[in-house]
C-alpha positions, 0 to 999 in steps of 0.5 A: 500500500505504501509503495502505491502511495509513493507512486501516486505521489510521484505522478502528482508531483509530475502533474504539478511541476509540468502544469506549472511549467506549461502555464509559466510558458504561457506568460502566467505569473509563477505564483498564479501558475501554481494555483491551478497546478496544485489543485489539479495535482490534488484532484488527481492524487485524491482520486488515485489514492482512493481507487488505487492506493487505499481501494476505497469501496464507498462512494465519493463525497464532497466531505471526503474531498474537503478532508483530503484537501485540508490534510494535503494543505496541513501536511504542506504546512508541516513540511514547511515547518520541519524545513524551517526548524532543520535549516535554523539548526544549520542543516543544508537546505537540500537535506532539510527539504529531503527530510521534511518531505520524507516526514510529510510522506509518512504522516500523509500516508497515515492521515489519508488512511485513517482520517480521509479514507477510513470507513469510520470517517464516512460519518455515523448518522446514528441519532443516539451517537449524535446525542451522546457526542453533542452532550459531551462536546457542546458548550451545554455539555461542557457546563453540565456534564460533570462536577467543576471542582476538579477543573477548578482545582487545576485552574488554581494550580495553573493560576499559581504557576502564572502568578509565580511567573509574574512575580519572577518577572515583576509583572504585578508591581512595575506599572504599565510600561508596555507599549499598549498597557496605558491605553488599555487601562485608560480606555477602561477608566474612561468608561468608568469616569463617564458612567460616574460623572457624566452619564446621560451626556453625549458619550462621544463629546465626553470621550473627545474631551477626555482625549484632549486631557489624556491622548492615550485613549484608543477605543476605535483602534481597539473595540470597547467590550473588554474595556467595559468589562474592566471598567466594572472593577473600578467600582470595587477595586482600589484605583491603582494598577496593581489590582488590575494586574491581578484581574489580568492574571485571572483572565490570563489563566482562564483558558487553562480552566477551559483546557482542563475541562475539555481534556478531563471530559475526553481523557481524564484528570491526569491528562487534564492537569498536564494540558492545563500546565503545558498551556500556562507554561507556554511563553506566549501565555506568560507574555500575554499575562505579564502585561495588561493586554486583550489577547487572553480574553480573546483566547477564552472567548474563541475556545468557548465559541469553538465548542459552541459551534461544535455542538451546533453542527451536531444538533443545530438549534436556533438557540445554539446558533445564536449563542455562537453568534453572541460569543463570536461577536463578543470576541470581535468586540474584544479585539479585531482578531476575533474575526478568525471565528468567522473563518473557523466554521469553514475549516470545521465543516470541511474537517467534519464533513457536516456540509448540510449545516450550510443548508440550515436556515438557522446558520444564516439567521445566526450569521446575520445576527452576528453581523448586525452586532459587529458589522457597523462597528467594523465598517466605521472603525476599519480605517482607524484599525488598519492604520495599525497594520504593519504590512500590506495585503498580498501573497508576499505577506502570506508566505512571510507570515507562514515563515513566522507563525509556524516557528512561533508555534514550535517555539512555544511547545518545543521539539518534544511538545511538537512531536506529542502534538502531531501524534495527538492530532493524528490519533484524535482525528482518526476514524478509529478514535473515540467519538468525543476525542475525535470531535475535540480533535477536529474542533482543535485542528480547525481552530489551529488552522483558522488561526494560522491562515487568518493571521497569514492573510490579514497583514497586522503583524508577525508577533507570536501572540497572534497565535494565542488562540491556537495554543489551548488546543495545542496543549490539548493535542500534546496531552492527547499525544502523550496519552496515546503513547502511554497506552502502548506501554502497560507499566506507564498506562497503569500509573497515569498520575506518575507519568503525567507528573513527569511529562509536566516537567518535560512540556514546561521546558519552553516556559522555563527557558523563557523565564530564564532568558527574559529580563524582569519588567522595570518600574519607571516610578511614574506613580511618584512623578504623578503624585509630585505633579498633583501636589506641586503643579495641579491643573497644568500641562505636562509634556511626557517623553520616552517610548510609548510605554512611558507615555501610557504609564504616566498618563494612567498614573496621572489620570487616577489622581486627577479627580476633576479632569483638570490636568493635561498630558502632551506627548513629545512625540506629537509636539516635536515630531510627526508620524503615523499611528505605528510610529512610521514616516517619522519626521521632526517638526523643529530642529533647534533647542530654542524652537523647542522652548518656543513650542513648550511655551505655546502649549503652556507647558508647566512640567516636563517628564523625561524617561531615559535608559537603555531599555527605553526603546525605540529612541527618537531624535526629538528626545535628545532635542528636548533634553538639550532644550531643557538644559539651555541657560535660558530655559524656564524649566529647572530639574525638580526631581530625578527618579531612579528606575527599579530593575533598570539602569535608567532614570525619570526626570521631572522638570518644572517651570520656574514661573507660572504660565497661563493655560492655553487649552486650545493650543493643547487641543490642536496638538492632542487631537490630530486629524485622525483621532481615535474617537 
């Protein structure tokens, strides 16, 4: 059978290469010529493998063809990932291609045999089985199937591990020095401030006025739902950054609860513990939780939505469809990357073969309901959001993104985790797998593929955190692969707790190396700076200089102490320079120290806050120009205080004006409210 498989593969390669060459000779672009060539070769190998290699007796189906296509594309991605890993370790490219192709061939042979062409893969239409499967894998079954106490215990352990990581990296007590943290915090504070001080007034007008005071508001670039959620905590928690980092810790650990719950229902408690701890020990999970970010909240919603869609496709009721629409809408309104849940159903349908769901009117009612919720917001804010795209749409980005995202997944689970995850994928999607395990595996594979392909198409950035929504299911696949391997070893199979404990240390290696290599967060001491400004220069204009984290950290600390919205913050990056939202197309507005002093007078600045140090990056020319101006003999500013950073060889300087200056709000507004304001 394997020899027949190799013969079919060789013939498919000849068709692919020959048709590509022919189309290029007909003046078609190489990348365009590859598309019909690939699909022609894929069609041939599908039919040849089913008739010649595996000699399948049941009739062909669209479902089988869709599964074949997805397996073929998945195997191509695996080939590419293996190639990248081998080349990164110094292997010759030709040898790396050979080994990657050999691995792909072996994996493809078994994937086609046990997943695509297996008799069990043709589907079981027995209603009792569907009922049993749905109750165990849908969101309703997830909630009601069994006691939550074991899962909450695992969640507690996972949270403790994340808390330990945050303590080691000083993520709880270092302020909001990440590039976006200050904006996220202020967005939530804005909503709370509006509800408590201006409810009933025009919210857009209030937000505009707040933006003039604190120009780090970014609702519009990011959706508002998570900020509305965070704003609730301002009613019950002290107004400081530390309590909100604790909230961030719990949100960061929440996907581990979902991972444990899913894994325990299909594999058992030891493997649930393994999966949850493997998840929280992934570098991307630690990094997302280390800072106040949106990604972990998005991950939790994506997992819940995926489970709900799985249940809907098995028993399509309007309630289930609308619940999926609500969860998908919530994901999109937390972060725009949530649109991947609009792509996810197509991968799930292709993998499961449940094409009939596309003929169900409830599917379209639910889809239109979701669009009604998020459509207007997306259309209105798309231009603002797309300003944050770091790349251009097109095939070049797609190839570049795959080259970045596949190694990112590998880096987060390590070589042993990668092997275990691949084994987990194979055994879980096999037609011979337990129905509940197979449903979880197909749902997870659809989520992983949707995450990779969506972010390889939408040219936002190549940051590994965009793979976050795939990581819970990668942890589940790791646990499935480990459990499958252990079942073949009787001694280990009889001691699952011992084996799971040992494997935890193995699969935690990427997180451990991340903790060792990652420098702890440092504190700019912006809380002390804000206290001094409120006490010595209340209701005045302060210029803040440094990186984006400096601006956000200072604006957040000052806003918390500015109870009556009297202070104004002006970013030196806007006053002395100009650039787009992402800091590109940078140019100075002025080039002399005296001109800088004149601009400080024009905006009626009474204080200047400057943070500098080796980790205040990127460093811009206007920062040097500002410091030079402040040190001029004719400068009206004096150095009032120097704050040594914690855990960083840097300093924050506070300069105060010697004589009072009259506030010019209109001048501040002209600087803080540019043509493309976030609101």
